[in-house]
C-alpha positions as CSV (number, residue, x, y, z in Angstrom):
1,M,-26.8,46.9,1.3
2,K,-25.3,47.0,-2.0
3,K,-22.0,47.4,0.1
4,N,-22.0,44.8,1.5
5,L,-23.0,42.5,-1.2
6,L,-20.0,43.5,-3.5
7,I,-17.3,43.5,-0.7
8,S,-18.3,40.1,0.2
9,V,-18.5,38.9,-3.3
10,R,-14.9,40.3,-4.1
11,F,-13.7,38.9,-1.0
12,T,-14.9,35.6,-2.8
13,L,-13.2,36.0,-6.4
14,A,-10.2,37.4,-4.3
15,T,-9.6,33.7,-1.7
16,T,-11.1,31.4,-4.5
17,L,-8.5,33.0,-6.9
18,L,-5.5,33.0,-3.7
19,L,-6.7,29.7,-2.2
20,G,-8.1,27.9,-4.8
21,I,-5.7,28.3,-8.0
22,L,-2.8,29.9,-6.7
23,Y,-1.9,28.5,-3.5
24,P,-2.4,25.1,-4.8
25,L,-0.2,25.4,-8.3
26,A,2.6,27.1,-5.5
27,V,2.7,24.1,-4.0
28,T,2.5,21.9,-6.7
29,G,5.1,23.8,-8.4
30,L,7.2,23.4,-5.3
31,A,6.8,19.4,-4.8
32,H,8.1,19.0,-8.6
33,L,11.2,21.1,-8.1
34,L,12.4,19.8,-4.4
35,F,9.9,15.5,-4.7
36,P,9.9,15.5,-8.6
37,R,9.1,11.4,-8.1
38,R,7.3,11.6,-5.1
39,A,5.1,14.2,-6.4
40,N,3.9,12.0,-9.1
41,G,3.0,9.2,-7.1
42,S,6.4,7.6,-6.9
43,L,5.3,5.5,-9.7
44,I,7.2,2.8,-10.8
45,E,8.0,1.7,-14.6
46,R,10.0,-1.3,-15.9
47,N,11.2,-1.5,-19.8
48,G,8.4,1.6,-20.7
49,T,6.0,0.0,-18.7
50,L,3.8,1.5,-15.8
51,I,4.5,-2.0,-12.9
52,G,2.0,0.5,-10.0
53,S,3.6,3.1,-6.9
54,R,5.0,2.4,-4.2
55,L,2.3,4.1,-2.3
56,L,-0.8,1.8,-3.6
57,G,-0.8,-1.7,-2.8
58,Q,-1.8,-4.3,-5.4
59,P,-3.4,-7.9,-5.2
60,F,-0.5,-10.3,-6.1
61,S,-2.4,-13.9,-6.2
62,A,0.1,-15.8,-8.0
63,P,1.6,-18.5,-5.8
64,G,5.3,-17.1,-6.2
65,Y,5.0,-13.4,-4.9
66,F,4.3,-12.4,-1.5
67,R,0.5,-11.3,-0.8
68,S,-0.3,-8.0,0.6
69,R,-2.7,-6.8,2.7
70,P,-6.7,-8.1,1.9
71,S,-8.4,-4.7,0.0
72,A,-12.1,-3.0,1.6
73,A,-11.7,-0.6,-1.4
74,G,-13.7,-0.7,-3.6
75,T,-14.2,-4.5,-5.1
76,G,-10.3,-4.2,-4.2
77,Y,-7.3,-2.5,-4.4
78,D,-9.3,0.2,-6.0
79,P,-8.0,3.7,-5.6
80,T,-11.0,5.6,-6.3
81,Q,-12.5,4.3,-3.6
82,S,-10.2,4.2,-0.9
83,G,-11.7,3.9,2.7
84,G,-12.3,1.2,5.2
85,S,-15.0,-0.8,4.9
86,N,-16.5,0.7,8.3
87,L,-17.3,-2.9,9.5
88,G,-17.1,-2.9,13.2
89,P,-15.4,-6.3,15.3
90,T,-19.3,-8.0,15.7
91,N,-20.0,-8.2,11.7
92,A,-20.6,-10.8,10.5
93,V,-19.3,-9.7,7.0
94,L,-16.2,-8.6,8.6
95,V,-16.0,-12.2,10.7
96,A,-16.8,-14.7,7.7
97,R,-14.0,-12.8,5.3
98,V,-11.4,-12.9,8.7
99,K,-11.7,-16.5,9.4
100,E,-11.7,-17.7,5.9
101,S,-8.2,-15.5,5.0
102,V,-7.2,-17.5,8.1
103,R,-8.8,-20.8,7.0
104,R,-6.4,-19.9,4.1
105,L,-3.5,-18.9,6.1
106,R,-3.4,-21.9,8.0
107,A,-3.4,-24.4,5.1
108,E,-0.9,-22.5,3.6
109,N,1.2,-22.4,6.7
110,P,0.1,-25.0,9.2
111,G,0.9,-24.3,12.8
112,A,2.7,-20.7,11.8
113,S,1.4,-17.4,13.7
114,I,-1.0,-15.4,11.7
115,P,-0.3,-12.0,11.3
116,V,-2.9,-9.8,12.2
117,D,-1.7,-7.6,9.3
118,L,-2.5,-10.4,6.4
119,V,-6.3,-10.9,7.5
120,T,-7.5,-7.1,7.7
121,A,-7.3,-4.3,5.6
122,S,-6.0,-0.9,6.2
123,G,-7.7,1.9,6.8
124,S,-6.9,2.6,3.5
125,G,-8.0,-0.2,1.9
126,L,-5.0,0.7,-0.2
127,D,-1.5,-0.2,2.0
128,P,1.5,-0.7,0.2
129,D,3.3,-2.4,3.0
130,I,3.0,-5.2,5.3
131,S,4.8,-6.2,8.5
132,P,7.8,-7.6,8.5
133,A,5.7,-10.4,10.1
134,A,3.4,-11.4,8.0
135,A,6.6,-11.3,4.7
136,E,8.5,-13.7,7.3
137,F,5.2,-16.0,7.6
138,Q,4.9,-15.9,3.0
139,V,8.9,-16.9,2.8
140,P,8.5,-20.7,3.2
141,R,5.8,-21.2,0.3
142,V,7.6,-18.1,-2.4
143,A,11.1,-20.2,-1.6
144,R,8.6,-23.4,-2.7
145,E,7.3,-21.5,-5.8
146,R,10.0,-20.6,-6.8
147,G,12.9,-22.8,-6.2
148,M,14.4,-20.6,-3.7
149,S,15.7,-21.9,-0.6
150,E,13.7,-20.0,2.7
151,E,17.5,-18.0,3.9
152,Q,17.5,-16.1,0.2
153,V,13.8,-15.2,0.3
154,R,14.4,-13.7,3.6
155,A,18.3,-12.2,3.0
156,L,14.8,-10.4,0.1
157,V,13.0,-9.6,2.6
158,R,15.5,-8.1,4.8
159,R,17.0,-6.0,2.1
160,N,13.4,-4.3,1.7
161,T,12.2,-3.8,5.2
162,A,12.2,-0.5,5.8
163,G,12.9,0.9,9.7
164,R,11.2,3.0,11.2
165,Q,10.7,7.0,9.5
166,F,13.4,9.2,11.8
167,G,14.0,5.9,13.9
168,F,11.3,6.1,16.2
169,L,7.9,6.9,14.0
170,G,5.8,4.1,12.6
171,E,6.5,0.3,12.3
172,P,9.4,-1.7,10.3
173,R,7.9,-2.3,7.1
174,V,8.2,-4.3,3.7
175,N,6.8,-2.8,0.4
176,V,5.1,-5.8,-1.6
177,L,5.2,-4.5,-5.5
178,E,9.0,-3.2,-4.0
179,L,10.0,-6.8,-2.3
180,N,7.7,-9.0,-5.5
181,L,9.9,-6.7,-8.1
182,A,13.4,-7.9,-6.3
183,L,12.2,-11.3,-6.6
184,D,12.1,-10.8,-10.0
185,A,14.8,-10.0,-10.5
186,T,16.9,-12.0,-9.1
187,H,14.8,-15.4,-9.6
188,P,12.4,-15.1,-12.2
189,M,8.6,-17.4,-12.2
190,H,9.4,-19.8,-15.1
C-alpha cells in the first residue's frame, strides 16, 4: 500500500511539473517566438495608448462609428465574463431585446433589411467582427455623421473586409475596431 501511494504521489508531481509548468511555458515561448503580436493578444496601440484588441469586440455608441454586435458578456463586452446568454429563442427577455434592437435599427435605416448579427450576440459575447451586410446597413448613418459620401464609406468597408480563412473557412467579416480606426484616420470626427 505504501509503495502504491509513493508511486501515485511521484506520478502526480511529475505530470504536474511536465504538463502544468514545462509544457505551457514551452508553448507560450514558442508562440511568442513565432507569433509575437498574436501571442500578446493582438493589441492595437496609437500614440502609446492602448486602444483595444483585434480579438475582442467593444461598444461604439457615437453615431459616426460602426457598431459591433450586441454583447451578452456580463453587462456588455466584459472579457472576464465571456459567454453566451443561454437564452432560448422563445425566452421573453431575448425576444424583447431583439425587438428593441430591430425597432432602433428600423428608425436608423427605414426600409432596409436588418442583418441578423446586428440584433443577436455571438457565442462569446465578444465577437470583434460583423458581416459585410451589417457594415453596409450602417453606411448611410456613418457617412451622414462624418460628412462623407456613402461610396467613400463603402470603399473603407471593402478595404477592411477579410475574406474566408484559407478561401473556404468561415464567412467574410469586418473588424469593427479596425474599420473605425480607419475612419478616424481618413475622416476624423469633429
